[in-house]
Phi, psi and omega in degrees: 000139184271129179268125175264145175300147186307318181294322180293325179287316177305316179294321181297317178300315180299316179298319177295319177298312175298321179297317175303312179303314181298315179300313180297317182295321179295316175305312183295319178299308182295326178289314182295323180274002176082009180277342170229147174264153180303328185263019178270153178290329180299314181292313181292322178295321173297317178296316184296312182291319179298317180291323174295324177293320176295319178302312179300310180298314182296312178302317179297322181269009176073019183266077188295321176298325176289320176298313181300311179308314187280340169292319176297317182293321176298317179300314175301316181297316181294317179304311184298317181297322178294322175293320177298315179299315182296321182292332175291325183289335185281000000 
């Protein structure tokens, strides 16, 4: 395993957090403008990856309420993706 300097790791975690924020905001923008449906894999996928990025960033920074919220947010996205996948099989 490669060990990164603390500053590099902190920067990487920060970039991951901002990327997560962008993904969730883009998902919401596309939903609000009607370009994505709430039951689309793209919308739920953006929410899932964005929430996981927030979990990493929040956990790293000790923001436990934010990390907890985003674990739940990711769980909702996983549930939605499972429902979408199940509906396609029928």
